[in-house]
Backbone of each chain as ProteinMPNN parsed JSONL, in Angstrom:
{"seq_chain_A": "AQSVSQHNHHVILSEAASLELGCNYSYGGTVNLFWYVQYPGQHLQLLLKYFSGDPLVKGIKGFEAEFIKSKFSFNLRKPSVQWSDTAEYFCAVNAGSSGGYNKLIFGAGTRLAVHP", "coords_chain_A": {"N_chain_A": [[192.085, 85.312, 96.176], [189.25, 87.149, 94.953], [189.71, 89.637, 92.474], [189.959, 92.796, 90.759], [191.61, 94.329, 88.152], [192.643, 97.388, 86.895], [194.426, 98.755, 84.341], [195.361, 101.296, 83.65], [195.707, 104.247, 85.395], [195.478, 106.949, 84.985], [194.457, 108.64, 82.122], [195.059, 110.62, 79.336], [193.633, 112.259, 76.663], [193.153, 113.629, 73.377], [190.319, 115.219, 71.862], [188.41, 113.184, 69.649], [190.24, 111.177, 69.533], [190.96, 107.644, 69.838], [189.825, 105.335, 72.343], [190.889, 102.968, 74.731], [190.413, 101.143, 77.55], [191.867, 99.086, 79.916], [190.858, 96.064, 81.594], [191.159, 93.512, 83.862], [190.305, 90.471, 85.508], [190.309, 88.311, 88.364], [189.024, 85.401, 88.664], [187.701, 82.232, 88.461], [185.212, 81.177, 87.872], [181.772, 81.52, 86.775], [181.024, 84.765, 85.734], [179.595, 88.033, 86.03], [179.958, 91.039, 84.286], [180.849, 94.495, 84.419], [180.932, 97.935, 83.414], [181.251, 101.018, 84.92], [180.589, 104.545, 85.11], [181.714, 107.645, 86.391], [180.882, 110.796, 86.317], [182.192, 114.119, 86.82], [181.218, 115.257, 89.964], [178.892, 113.783, 89.955], [176.787, 110.859, 90.526], [177.688, 107.358, 90.453], [177.195, 105.646, 87.381], [175.758, 103.111, 85.332], [177.488, 101.939, 82.551], [177.794, 99.851, 80.699], [177.094, 96.294, 80.432], [177.874, 92.81, 80.852], [176.452, 89.678, 80.697], [175.944, 87.206, 79.468], [176.208, 85.439, 76.291], [176.752, 87.23, 73.234], [180.045, 88.25, 73.168], [180.854, 90.831, 72.658], [179.79, 93.768, 73.76], [177.527, 96.491, 73.663], [177.228, 99.775, 74.933], [175.942, 102.747, 76.521], [176.271, 106.01, 74.998], [178.067, 105.447, 72.908], [180.015, 103.694, 73.777], [181.715, 100.532, 74.024], [182.428, 97.126, 74.965], [184.582, 94.316, 75.21], [184.396, 90.968, 76.053], [186.781, 88.698, 76.859], [187.176, 85.57, 77.516], [189.284, 83.761, 77.815], [191.373, 85.368, 78.44], [190.615, 86.57, 80.723], [189.54, 89.136, 80.59], [187.991, 92.359, 80.132], [187.786, 94.729, 78.335], [187.267, 98.207, 77.818], [186.05, 100.27, 75.181], [186.1, 103.069, 72.908], [185.57, 104.555, 69.832], [185.95, 107.265, 69.185], [186.589, 109.821, 71.226], [184.925, 112.318, 73.236], [184.949, 115.642, 74.657], [183.122, 115.624, 76.698], [183.312, 113.103, 77.709], [185.069, 113.061, 79.718], [185.815, 111.786, 82.788], [185.637, 109.419, 85.536], [186.288, 106.001, 85.247], [185.083, 102.813, 86.044], [185.714, 99.408, 86.314], [183.887, 96.448, 87.03], [183.191, 93.386, 88.705], [180.966, 90.756, 89.202], [180.745, 88.046, 91.143], [180.434, 84.69, 92.367], [180.753, 83.892, 95.846], [181.967, 82.462, 98.921], [179.595, 80.46, 100.619], [177.539, 80.91, 98.907], [176.957, 83.502, 98.319], [176.952, 86.548, 96.381], [179.403, 88.74, 95.329], [180.07, 92.085, 94.495], [182.675, 93.433, 92.99], [185.013, 96.064, 92.594], [187.334, 97.669, 90.35], [190.28, 99.81, 90.651], [189.804, 102.083, 89.245], [189.896, 104.36, 86.424], [191.011, 107.44, 85.564], [189.904, 109.591, 83.187], [190.843, 112.185, 81.068], [189.775, 114.391, 78.677], [190.902, 116.478, 76.223], [189.912, 119.461, 74.498]], "CA_chain_A": [[190.939, 86.199, 96.385], [188.786, 87.796, 93.737], [190.208, 91.0, 92.326], [189.785, 93.433, 89.464], [192.749, 95.211, 87.883], [192.553, 98.336, 85.792], [195.846, 98.968, 84.07], [195.694, 102.711, 83.531], [195.062, 105.048, 86.425], [195.177, 108.243, 84.384], [194.584, 108.673, 80.668], [194.787, 111.946, 78.765], [193.436, 112.152, 75.22], [192.543, 114.739, 72.657], [189.032, 114.874, 71.25], [188.42, 112.366, 68.44], [191.157, 110.038, 69.679], [190.313, 106.398, 70.244], [190.037, 104.99, 73.747], [190.756, 101.598, 75.213], [190.763, 101.001, 78.965], [192.016, 97.673, 80.22], [190.302, 95.513, 82.822], [191.338, 92.076, 84.049], [189.766, 90.019, 86.781], [190.787, 86.998, 88.766], [187.973, 84.524, 89.176], [187.597, 81.183, 87.457], [183.851, 80.718, 87.636], [180.888, 82.388, 85.991], [181.041, 86.138, 86.215], [178.919, 89.121, 85.336], [180.958, 92.105, 84.162], [180.244, 95.817, 84.281], [181.685, 99.187, 83.444], [180.518, 102.153, 85.452], [181.231, 105.834, 84.876], [181.394, 108.669, 87.385], [181.185, 112.131, 85.824], [182.504, 115.017, 87.936], [180.103, 115.711, 90.785], [177.692, 112.965, 89.782], [176.887, 109.528, 91.095], [178.087, 106.282, 89.537], [176.15, 105.198, 86.459], [176.129, 101.949, 84.539], [177.839, 102.225, 81.157], [177.399, 98.644, 79.992], [177.192, 95.081, 81.234], [177.908, 91.528, 80.155], [176.016, 88.535, 81.496], [176.172, 86.013, 78.653], [175.923, 85.673, 74.884], [177.745, 87.916, 72.402], [181.054, 88.844, 74.049], [181.02, 92.255, 72.357], [178.579, 94.432, 74.244], [177.475, 97.927, 73.411], [176.594, 100.509, 76.009], [175.476, 104.083, 76.206], [177.213, 107.041, 74.555], [179.03, 104.941, 71.939], [180.994, 102.806, 74.389], [181.555, 99.098, 73.884], [183.425, 96.354, 75.69], [184.703, 92.944, 74.722], [184.726, 89.954, 77.055], [187.635, 87.625, 76.358], [187.2, 84.668, 78.661], [190.604, 83.136, 77.95], [192.309, 86.36, 78.986], [189.984, 87.155, 81.908], [189.561, 90.574, 80.345], [186.75, 93.032, 79.722], [188.286, 96.066, 78.021], [186.3, 99.211, 77.365], [186.552, 100.982, 73.998], [185.274, 104.045, 72.203], [186.359, 104.919, 68.657], [186.251, 108.689, 69.096], [186.122, 110.389, 72.49], [184.524, 113.723, 73.266], [185.307, 116.337, 75.889], [182.128, 115.233, 77.708], [183.643, 111.771, 78.249], [185.941, 113.26, 80.873], [185.15, 111.136, 83.925], [186.363, 108.264, 86.062], [185.668, 104.773, 84.764], [185.33, 101.688, 86.931], [185.349, 98.059, 85.907], [183.387, 95.709, 88.183], [182.899, 91.967, 88.477], [180.07, 90.135, 90.164], [181.058, 86.622, 91.119], [180.027, 83.972, 93.56], [181.742, 83.763, 96.91], [181.65, 81.37, 99.835], [178.253, 80.509, 101.19], [176.541, 81.158, 97.876], [176.697, 84.922, 98.137], [177.582, 87.174, 95.217], [180.071, 89.998, 95.666], [180.33, 93.007, 93.4], [184.014, 93.948, 93.27], [185.401, 97.097, 91.657], [188.728, 98.021, 90.157], [190.704, 101.07, 91.255], [189.306, 103.199, 88.449], [190.755, 105.072, 85.478], [190.563, 108.822, 85.392], [190.092, 110.015, 81.799], [190.707, 113.607, 80.773], [189.753, 114.626, 77.238], [191.148, 117.894, 75.923], [189.293, 119.893, 73.241]], "C_chain_A": [[190.541, 86.835, 95.056], [189.333, 89.207, 93.678], [189.953, 91.482, 90.911], [190.926, 94.421, 89.28], [192.458, 96.112, 86.694], [193.957, 98.885, 85.562], [196.251, 100.431, 84.074], [194.962, 103.493, 84.605], [194.661, 106.419, 85.891], [195.413, 108.148, 82.884], [194.216, 110.073, 80.199], [194.722, 111.804, 77.254], [192.935, 113.47, 74.658], [191.217, 114.282, 72.08], [189.259, 114.158, 69.927], [189.418, 111.217, 68.504], [190.37, 108.809, 70.095], [190.722, 106.049, 71.668], [189.969, 103.492, 73.94], [191.268, 101.558, 76.641], [190.767, 99.518, 79.31], [191.39, 97.285, 81.544], [190.54, 94.014, 82.816], [190.824, 91.682, 85.417], [190.338, 88.645, 87.1], [189.634, 86.258, 89.427], [187.685, 83.499, 88.112], [186.193, 80.767, 87.101], [183.069, 81.667, 86.745], [180.863, 83.784, 86.592], [180.088, 87.01, 85.404], [179.861, 90.315, 85.382], [180.285, 93.433, 83.857], [181.323, 96.881, 84.095], [180.74, 100.277, 83.941], [181.306, 103.424, 85.16], [180.778, 106.816, 85.957], [181.842, 110.012, 86.82], [181.425, 113.059, 87.013], [181.255, 115.49, 88.668], [178.839, 114.885, 90.676], [177.891, 111.582, 90.387], [177.281, 108.51, 90.027], [176.914, 105.841, 88.68], [176.669, 103.997, 85.69], [176.36, 102.358, 83.093], [177.432, 101.05, 80.274], [177.635, 97.43, 80.886], [177.275, 93.863, 80.33], [177.464, 90.444, 81.126], [176.302, 87.232, 80.749], [175.934, 86.388, 77.202], [177.081, 86.344, 74.16], [178.764, 88.604, 73.304], [181.338, 90.317, 73.766], [179.716, 92.955, 72.732], [178.661, 95.927, 73.996], [176.716, 98.61, 74.545], [176.118, 101.869, 75.547], [176.62, 104.946, 75.682], [178.329, 106.508, 73.664], [180.115, 104.048, 72.505], [180.669, 101.341, 74.073], [182.65, 98.401, 74.673], [183.42, 94.931, 75.157], [185.162, 92.03, 75.849], [185.56, 88.884, 76.383], [187.895, 86.683, 77.522], [188.59, 84.101, 78.906], [191.63, 84.082, 78.563], [191.772, 86.994, 80.273], [189.928, 88.682, 81.771], [188.207, 91.09, 79.887], [187.107, 94.486, 79.447], [187.203, 96.958, 77.437], [186.886, 99.984, 76.197], [185.549, 102.029, 73.562], [186.101, 104.573, 71.045], [186.799, 106.382, 68.634], [185.7, 109.389, 70.343], [185.761, 111.862, 72.323], [184.916, 114.321, 74.606], [184.379, 115.888, 77.03], [182.367, 113.822, 78.264], [184.615, 111.866, 79.414], [185.228, 112.783, 82.129], [186.1, 110.089, 84.495], [185.578, 107.009, 85.716], [186.086, 103.602, 85.639], [184.851, 100.388, 86.293], [184.89, 97.294, 87.149], [183.019, 94.288, 87.78], [181.993, 91.466, 89.58], [180.265, 88.633, 90.067], [180.607, 85.974, 92.404], [181.145, 83.93, 94.579], [181.268, 82.658, 97.86], [180.257, 81.555, 100.422], [177.181, 80.821, 100.18], [176.215, 82.619, 97.669], [177.446, 85.451, 96.916], [178.14, 88.534, 95.602], [180.295, 90.805, 94.411], [181.615, 93.747, 93.732], [184.424, 94.927, 92.183], [186.919, 97.192, 91.518], [189.014, 99.387, 90.74], [190.253, 102.286, 90.466], [190.363, 103.772, 87.527], [190.181, 106.456, 85.277], [190.921, 109.272, 83.985], [189.874, 111.518, 81.68], [190.792, 113.782, 79.268], [189.886, 116.127, 76.998], [190.537, 118.265, 74.584], [190.337, 120.062, 72.132]], "O_chain_A": [[191.366, 87.032, 94.164], [189.414, 89.896, 94.695], [189.756, 90.689, 89.989], [191.18, 95.253, 90.15], [192.074, 95.645, 85.621], [194.591, 99.41, 86.477], [197.371, 100.764, 84.462], [193.739, 103.414, 84.715], [193.641, 106.98, 86.29], [196.44, 107.639, 82.435], [193.2, 110.637, 80.607], [195.651, 111.286, 76.635], [192.373, 114.304, 75.368], [191.015, 113.092, 71.838], [190.182, 114.484, 69.181], [189.437, 110.369, 67.612], [189.266, 108.909, 70.63], [191.802, 106.41, 72.135], [189.099, 102.822, 73.383], [192.42, 101.9, 76.907], [189.81, 98.794, 79.035], [191.385, 98.064, 82.497], [190.163, 93.325, 81.869], [190.896, 92.459, 86.368], [190.79, 87.919, 86.215], [189.323, 86.472, 90.599], [187.444, 83.861, 86.96], [185.998, 80.062, 86.111], [183.64, 82.508, 86.052], [180.701, 83.957, 87.8], [179.819, 86.74, 84.233], [180.492, 90.572, 86.407], [179.289, 93.493, 83.137], [182.456, 96.741, 84.553], [179.616, 100.435, 83.464], [182.525, 103.391, 84.986], [179.621, 106.815, 86.377], [183.03, 110.334, 86.837], [180.912, 112.807, 88.103], [180.347, 116.057, 88.061], [177.813, 115.249, 91.25], [179.009, 111.185, 90.717], [177.205, 108.793, 88.832], [175.794, 105.679, 89.165], [177.867, 103.879, 85.43], [175.532, 103.039, 82.488], [176.804, 101.233, 79.231], [178.274, 97.515, 81.934], [176.806, 93.882, 79.192], [178.01, 90.302, 82.22], [176.832, 86.28, 81.32], [175.514, 87.505, 76.902], [178.246, 86.061, 74.437], [178.396, 89.45, 74.118], [182.002, 90.98, 74.564], [178.68, 92.754, 72.099], [179.723, 96.539, 74.107], [175.712, 98.103, 75.045], [175.919, 102.113, 74.357], [177.792, 104.641, 75.901], [179.429, 107.06, 73.663], [181.045, 103.678, 71.788], [179.51, 100.97, 73.884], [183.669, 99.003, 75.008], [182.394, 94.416, 74.713], [186.172, 92.28, 76.506], [185.103, 88.234, 75.443], [188.72, 86.956, 78.394], [189.027, 83.973, 80.05], [192.63, 83.646, 79.132], [192.423, 87.868, 80.846], [190.23, 89.416, 82.712], [187.394, 90.353, 79.331], [186.771, 95.372, 80.232], [186.346, 96.517, 76.671], [188.07, 100.322, 76.202], [184.346, 101.917, 73.795], [187.236, 105.001, 71.254], [187.875, 106.708, 68.133], [184.486, 109.531, 70.494], [186.222, 112.544, 71.408], [185.181, 113.6, 75.568], [184.804, 115.788, 78.181], [181.682, 113.405, 79.198], [184.947, 110.853, 80.03], [184.173, 113.302, 82.494], [187.213, 109.901, 84.003], [184.358, 106.961, 85.872], [187.265, 103.414, 85.939], [183.727, 100.295, 85.801], [185.46, 97.483, 88.224], [182.592, 94.035, 86.654], [182.233, 91.728, 90.759], [179.985, 88.024, 89.034], [180.421, 86.648, 93.417], [182.326, 83.931, 94.231], [180.26, 82.002, 97.597], [179.815, 82.674, 100.683], [176.018, 80.984, 100.55], [175.293, 82.949, 96.922], [178.443, 84.874, 96.481], [177.423, 89.378, 96.139], [180.671, 90.258, 93.374], [181.647, 94.582, 94.636], [184.218, 94.671, 90.996], [187.675, 96.85, 92.428], [188.118, 100.051, 91.261], [190.314, 103.407, 90.971], [191.561, 103.689, 87.799], [189.029, 106.625, 84.876], [192.097, 109.331, 83.627], [188.86, 112.053, 82.128], [191.771, 113.369, 78.647], [189.097, 116.93, 77.496], [190.621, 117.492, 73.629], [189.989, 120.421, 71.006]]}, "seq_chain_B": "DGGITQSPKYLFRKEGQNVTLSCEQNLNHDAMYWYRQDPGQGLRLIYYSQIVNDFQKGDIAEGYSVSREKKESFPLTVTSAQKNPTAFYLCASSITGRAEAFFGQGTRLTVV", "coords_chain_B": {"N_chain_B": [[159.691, 109.378, 92.478], [161.806, 106.603, 91.803], [164.61, 105.365, 93.612], [167.834, 105.607, 95.238], [168.541, 106.797, 98.359], [170.841, 108.577, 100.136], [171.799, 109.811, 103.243], [173.297, 112.013, 105.657], [174.524, 114.323, 103.09], [176.973, 115.463, 103.625], [179.014, 114.921, 106.453], [180.2, 115.526, 109.648], [182.267, 114.488, 112.262], [183.501, 114.012, 115.591], [186.601, 112.572, 116.537], [186.532, 109.264, 117.812], [183.837, 109.029, 118.18], [180.913, 107.164, 117.422], [179.2, 106.888, 114.288], [176.299, 106.945, 112.243], [175.399, 106.164, 108.971], [172.881, 106.78, 106.66], [170.929, 104.799, 104.409], [168.515, 104.426, 102.06], [166.243, 102.713, 99.949], [163.817, 102.68, 97.347], [163.315, 100.899, 95.381], [162.589, 98.325, 95.475], [164.566, 96.418, 95.672], [166.456, 93.462, 96.362], [169.151, 93.11, 97.093], [171.73, 94.893, 98.771], [174.442, 97.215, 99.191], [177.448, 98.472, 100.727], [180.028, 100.708, 100.052], [183.337, 102.015, 100.209], [184.948, 104.843, 99.008], [188.06, 105.855, 98.065], [190.599, 108.065, 96.911], [192.36, 106.809, 94.116], [192.012, 104.201, 94.911], [189.688, 103.09, 94.145], [186.459, 101.566, 94.542], [185.84, 100.057, 97.528], [184.561, 97.176, 99.04], [182.498, 97.15, 101.842], [180.32, 96.031, 103.419], [177.74, 93.719, 102.52], [174.414, 92.798, 101.563], [172.068, 90.348, 100.806], [169.526, 89.746, 101.375], [166.794, 90.431, 103.595], [167.584, 90.721, 107.034], [170.003, 89.435, 106.829], [173.461, 89.618, 106.235], [176.736, 90.134, 104.87], [180.267, 90.266, 105.471], [182.394, 92.452, 103.71], [185.396, 93.299, 101.943], [186.676, 95.102, 103.606], [185.646, 95.228, 106.294], [186.265, 95.726, 108.959], [185.785, 97.686, 111.83], [183.381, 98.678, 111.091], [179.774, 98.412, 111.117], [176.6, 96.933, 110.279], [173.025, 96.792, 109.652], [170.093, 94.999, 108.623], [167.165, 95.278, 108.79], [164.891, 95.944, 107.454], [163.705, 95.709, 104.103], [164.072, 97.989, 102.61], [166.06, 99.47, 103.801], [169.439, 100.023, 104.817], [171.456, 100.706, 106.956], [174.682, 102.039, 107.813], [177.095, 101.84, 110.298], [179.791, 103.634, 111.404], [182.279, 102.884, 113.434], [184.165, 103.764, 116.415], [186.333, 102.18, 116.29], [187.245, 102.081, 113.744], [190.034, 102.884, 111.989], [190.721, 104.83, 110.105], [188.483, 106.701, 109.279], [187.635, 108.859, 107.702], [186.274, 109.489, 104.638], [184.659, 108.87, 101.442], [181.492, 107.573, 101.254], [179.588, 105.112, 99.684], [176.417, 103.88, 98.895], [174.651, 101.14, 97.496], [172.267, 99.335, 95.468], [170.738, 96.337, 94.176], [168.64, 94.356, 92.019], [168.868, 91.586, 92.327], [171.443, 89.528, 93.763], [173.157, 89.205, 91.611], [172.748, 91.066, 89.668], [173.065, 94.291, 87.954], [174.217, 97.12, 89.816], [172.719, 99.95, 91.426], [173.467, 103.25, 92.338], [173.639, 105.442, 95.205], [173.947, 108.979, 95.988], [176.009, 109.329, 97.703], [177.842, 109.808, 100.826], [179.888, 112.089, 102.352], [182.151, 111.655, 104.775], [183.762, 113.234, 107.398], [186.131, 113.026, 109.835], [187.197, 114.609, 112.679]], "CA_chain_B": [[160.833, 108.852, 91.734], [162.506, 105.527, 92.461], [166.032, 105.598, 93.705], [168.551, 105.333, 96.479], [168.78, 108.045, 99.074], [171.819, 108.551, 101.22], [171.807, 111.061, 103.998], [173.361, 113.291, 104.951], [175.521, 114.399, 102.022], [178.233, 115.745, 104.319], [178.901, 114.588, 107.864], [181.417, 115.777, 110.416], [182.203, 113.889, 113.601], [184.741, 114.044, 116.367], [187.269, 111.282, 116.681], [186.07, 108.488, 118.961], [182.38, 108.914, 118.174], [180.288, 106.347, 116.382], [178.3, 107.647, 113.426], [175.51, 106.071, 111.377], [175.05, 106.699, 107.664], [171.593, 106.239, 106.238], [170.727, 104.416, 103.014], [167.149, 103.958, 101.831], [165.91, 102.534, 98.529], [162.415, 102.348, 97.069], [163.353, 100.171, 94.11], [162.202, 96.947, 95.789], [165.727, 95.567, 95.432], [166.805, 92.557, 97.455], [170.553, 93.233, 97.498], [172.24, 96.233, 99.064], [175.893, 97.22, 99.375], [178.159, 99.663, 101.162], [181.395, 100.822, 99.568], [184.122, 103.178, 100.589], [185.711, 105.29, 97.852], [189.223, 106.68, 98.362], [191.332, 108.363, 95.665], [193.342, 105.828, 93.671], [191.734, 102.842, 95.393], [188.407, 102.628, 93.63], [185.418, 101.299, 95.526], [186.127, 98.848, 98.304], [183.32, 96.663, 99.614], [182.506, 97.092, 103.298], [179.336, 95.018, 103.766], [176.668, 93.554, 101.554], [173.263, 92.04, 102.048], [171.259, 89.873, 99.682], [168.16, 89.521, 101.829], [166.529, 91.014, 104.908], [168.105, 90.021, 108.217], [171.228, 88.702, 106.503], [174.471, 90.439, 105.595], [178.056, 89.527, 104.84], [181.395, 91.183, 105.466], [183.14, 92.635, 102.478], [186.847, 93.215, 102.052], [187.226, 96.022, 104.618], [184.554, 95.366, 107.259], [186.723, 96.048, 110.318], [185.462, 99.026, 112.276], [182.053, 99.028, 110.585], [178.691, 97.465, 111.375], [175.381, 97.205, 109.513], [171.826, 96.012, 109.969], [169.156, 94.945, 107.491], [165.888, 94.907, 109.399], [163.86, 96.167, 106.439], [164.225, 95.565, 102.736], [164.378, 99.292, 102.042], [167.037, 100.219, 104.576], [170.703, 99.311, 105.093], [172.322, 101.71, 107.582], [176.073, 101.696, 108.106], [177.674, 102.528, 111.446], [181.245, 103.735, 111.435], [182.576, 102.883, 114.87], [185.433, 104.379, 116.833], [187.402, 101.214, 116.001], [187.71, 102.29, 112.362], [191.233, 103.698, 112.181], [190.798, 105.932, 109.15], [187.098, 106.753, 108.816], [187.363, 109.953, 106.764], [186.167, 108.918, 103.29], [183.389, 109.018, 100.737], [180.796, 106.294, 101.396], [178.565, 104.91, 98.673], [175.458, 102.785, 99.077], [174.109, 100.671, 96.22], [171.324, 98.223, 95.555], [170.468, 95.649, 92.921], [167.447, 93.495, 92.097], [169.358, 90.358, 92.946], [172.874, 89.606, 94.025], [173.955, 89.091, 90.399], [172.375, 92.107, 88.703], [173.8, 95.549, 88.067], [173.903, 97.901, 91.001], [172.378, 101.358, 91.294], [174.164, 103.914, 93.428], [173.205, 106.691, 95.775], [174.826, 110.117, 95.739], [177.162, 109.243, 98.586], [178.012, 110.632, 102.02], [181.307, 112.37, 102.639], [182.352, 111.693, 106.218], [185.034, 113.787, 107.858], [186.322, 112.875, 111.277], [188.224, 115.579, 113.108]], "C_chain_B": [[161.475, 107.717, 92.499], [163.972, 105.818, 92.525], [166.587, 105.228, 95.05], [168.903, 106.664, 97.124], [169.771, 107.822, 100.193], [171.773, 109.892, 101.941], [172.685, 110.914, 105.233], [174.407, 113.255, 103.836], [176.913, 114.639, 102.604], [178.019, 115.509, 105.815], [180.246, 114.813, 108.541], [181.233, 115.17, 111.798], [183.553, 114.035, 114.288], [185.298, 112.634, 116.463], [186.761, 110.583, 117.94], [184.568, 108.314, 119.024], [181.938, 107.939, 117.09], [179.372, 107.24, 115.556], [177.581, 106.68, 112.496], [175.111, 106.797, 110.109], [173.794, 105.996, 107.183], [171.608, 105.889, 104.753], [169.332, 103.806, 102.887], [166.923, 103.802, 100.334], [164.438, 102.151, 98.39], [162.284, 101.643, 95.723], [162.91, 98.725, 94.268], [163.335, 95.955, 95.487], [166.029, 94.701, 96.64], [168.214, 92.835, 97.997], [170.937, 94.689, 97.743], [173.71, 96.14, 99.454], [176.354, 98.538, 99.995], [179.597, 99.592, 100.666], [182.036, 102.069, 100.168], [184.969, 103.549, 99.379], [186.818, 106.228, 98.314], [189.991, 106.914, 97.068], [192.364, 107.288, 95.355], [193.079, 104.408, 94.118], [190.389, 102.321, 94.916], [187.382, 102.493, 94.736], [185.754, 99.996, 96.241], [184.881, 98.46, 99.098], [183.438, 96.522, 101.126], [181.591, 95.964, 103.789], [178.356, 94.882, 102.616], [175.601, 92.641, 102.115], [172.441, 91.616, 100.845], [169.803, 89.651, 100.071], [168.013, 90.137, 103.213], [167.049, 90.089, 106.004], [169.33, 89.157, 107.933], [172.196, 89.649, 105.835], [175.825, 89.764, 105.758], [179.135, 90.595, 104.877], [182.005, 91.261, 104.076], [184.623, 92.577, 102.757], [187.433, 94.087, 103.156], [186.194, 96.288, 105.715], [185.004, 95.827, 108.655], [186.432, 97.499, 110.677], [184.103, 99.522, 111.795], [181.029, 97.998, 111.051], [177.468, 97.899, 110.579], [174.217, 96.446, 110.124], [170.948, 96.007, 108.734], [167.822, 94.423, 108.024], [164.729, 95.076, 108.432], [164.502, 96.082, 105.063], [164.744, 96.899, 102.211], [165.607, 99.952, 102.66], [168.267, 99.394, 104.915], [171.672, 100.312, 105.719], [173.706, 101.169, 107.924], [176.552, 102.513, 109.303], [179.185, 102.468, 111.357], [181.618, 103.872, 112.906], [183.922, 103.537, 115.151], [186.613, 103.442, 116.57], [187.951, 101.361, 114.583], [188.857, 103.307, 112.407], [191.308, 104.919, 111.259], [189.418, 106.152, 108.532], [186.79, 107.854, 107.81], [187.404, 109.412, 105.347], [184.82, 109.28, 102.695], [182.728, 107.643, 100.734], [179.64, 106.221, 100.404], [177.714, 103.698, 99.021], [174.912, 102.411, 97.707], [173.092, 99.571, 96.468], [171.176, 97.588, 94.185], [169.306, 94.692, 93.129], [167.787, 92.183, 92.774], [170.849, 90.518, 93.172], [173.729, 89.569, 92.778], [173.717, 90.226, 89.407], [173.218, 93.357, 88.886], [173.309, 96.351, 89.257], [173.59, 99.346, 90.628], [172.897, 102.061, 92.542], [173.452, 105.158, 93.924], [174.23, 107.781, 95.496], [176.036, 110.134, 96.658], [177.091, 110.168, 99.785], [179.504, 110.829, 102.247], [181.446, 112.572, 104.149], [183.742, 112.248, 106.522], [185.095, 113.671, 109.372], [187.484, 113.762, 111.7], [188.64, 115.323, 114.559]], "O_chain_B": [[161.678, 107.826, 93.708], [164.534, 106.439, 91.622], [165.916, 104.624, 95.887], [169.494, 107.54, 96.493], [169.566, 106.99, 101.077], [171.717, 110.954, 101.322], [172.804, 109.823, 105.791], [175.098, 112.25, 103.668], [177.903, 114.083, 102.127], [176.974, 115.856, 106.367], [181.285, 114.352, 108.07], [180.183, 115.318, 112.423], [184.594, 114.163, 113.645], [184.562, 111.648, 116.47], [186.582, 111.206, 118.986], [184.069, 107.534, 119.835], [182.504, 107.893, 115.997], [178.833, 108.227, 116.058], [178.173, 105.713, 112.017], [174.559, 107.897, 110.152], [173.664, 104.776, 107.287], [172.218, 106.588, 103.943], [169.017, 102.802, 103.525], [167.35, 104.642, 99.542], [163.892, 101.403, 99.202], [161.278, 101.776, 95.026], [162.863, 97.982, 93.288], [163.092, 94.812, 95.1], [165.885, 95.13, 97.785], [168.439, 92.8, 99.207], [170.522, 95.591, 97.016], [174.164, 95.123, 99.979], [175.727, 99.581, 99.809], [180.287, 98.585, 100.827], [181.367, 103.022, 100.568], [185.627, 102.693, 98.788], [186.542, 107.28, 98.891], [190.025, 106.032, 96.21], [193.147, 106.901, 96.222], [193.824, 103.497, 93.758], [190.002, 101.205, 95.263], [187.425, 103.209, 95.736], [185.929, 98.957, 95.604], [184.239, 99.295, 99.735], [184.348, 95.867, 101.632], [182.038, 95.055, 104.489], [178.164, 95.814, 101.834], [175.844, 91.829, 103.008], [172.149, 92.428, 99.967], [168.952, 89.401, 99.217], [169.002, 90.338, 103.918], [166.967, 88.864, 105.913], [169.654, 88.256, 108.706], [171.801, 90.413, 104.953], [176.032, 88.942, 106.651], [178.939, 91.701, 104.373], [182.113, 90.26, 103.367], [185.067, 91.899, 103.684], [188.557, 93.851, 103.601], [185.902, 97.443, 106.028], [184.175, 96.275, 109.446], [186.779, 98.42, 109.938], [183.723, 100.661, 112.067], [181.375, 96.854, 111.343], [177.312, 99.074, 110.246], [174.39, 95.584, 110.985], [171.042, 96.901, 107.893], [167.414, 93.294, 107.749], [163.697, 94.421, 108.577], [165.692, 96.351, 104.895], [165.723, 96.947, 101.466], [166.141, 100.905, 102.092], [168.162, 98.216, 105.256], [172.627, 100.725, 105.061], [173.87, 100.0, 108.275], [176.426, 103.737, 109.314], [179.778, 101.395, 111.249], [181.299, 104.877, 113.541], [184.702, 103.82, 114.242], [187.766, 103.869, 116.623], [189.01, 100.82, 114.268], [188.664, 104.451, 112.816], [191.906, 105.933, 111.621], [189.211, 105.816, 107.366], [185.769, 107.784, 107.125], [188.442, 108.93, 104.894], [183.97, 109.898, 103.336], [183.316, 106.665, 100.273], [178.826, 107.139, 100.3], [178.223, 102.64, 99.389], [174.731, 103.278, 96.851], [173.061, 98.958, 97.535], [171.452, 98.215, 93.162], [169.019, 94.271, 94.249], [167.085, 91.729, 93.678], [171.437, 91.536, 92.806], [174.92, 89.87, 92.853], [174.425, 90.327, 88.405], [173.984, 93.473, 89.843], [172.145, 96.271, 89.649], [174.118, 99.888, 89.657], [172.786, 101.545, 93.654], [172.756, 105.838, 93.171], [175.251, 107.541, 94.851], [176.989, 110.875, 96.416], [176.382, 111.175, 99.774], [180.274, 109.871, 102.323], [180.925, 113.533, 104.715], [184.749, 111.795, 105.979], [184.219, 114.157, 110.087], [188.589, 113.681, 111.162], [189.491, 116.036, 115.092]]}, "name": "protein", "num_of_chains": 2, "seq": "AQSVSQHNHHVILSEAASLELGCNYSYGGTVNLFWYVQYPGQHLQLLLKYFSGDPLVKGIKGFEAEFIKSKFSFNLRKPSVQWSDTAEYFCAVNAGSSGGYNKLIFGAGTRLAVHPDGGITQSPKYLFRKEGQNVTLSCEQNLNHDAMYWYRQDPGQGLRLIYYSQIVNDFQKGDIAEGYSVSREKKESFPLTVTSAQKNPTAFYLCASSITGRAEAFFGQGTRLTVV"}
């Protein structure tokens, strides 16, 4: 079955530290990959996406992610986090399923807390 | 403003009662989704629809039902068969089944 794994459930960082959140998926075909962010009390927002082309994609607020096909990974990175990055981050994969339908599957999420 | 509207924001029901959560979008999106969000489990797919009058079960469809009679609307019914219905429910839509999804604000359902 298709699945998305996020390795870290809770991450605590100080401001200016670098961030890398892991995401692996299990699906052998063509996939579209996403990172979403949920700030406290707000709805889910798209951070960045990968459909094709350059495997290093840049998103909003200085975030980037790298698609490594051989590792089935799509890790999220930011060189220097800010207190305002405190949020929950979700990796998601959109892949084909039986009958030609496309399912959007999410990981369990990583809760990031950034201390001033 | 274009967007996805879920109503109500908070919903309380007695155990054994069916309840319907509303989801409306004016983005002209073909695909719509229902997810359930529980702490530590991320978003789990309940049902999804890529076109009017067609929908598919997601990973946790038992105890839920949906309809897609109009492009704009994708209501979710939580039936009495759902063993643990208290949760935060999120509706989403996307232009096509492969594009990024846009989310509503969610409905927090509490069954007492």
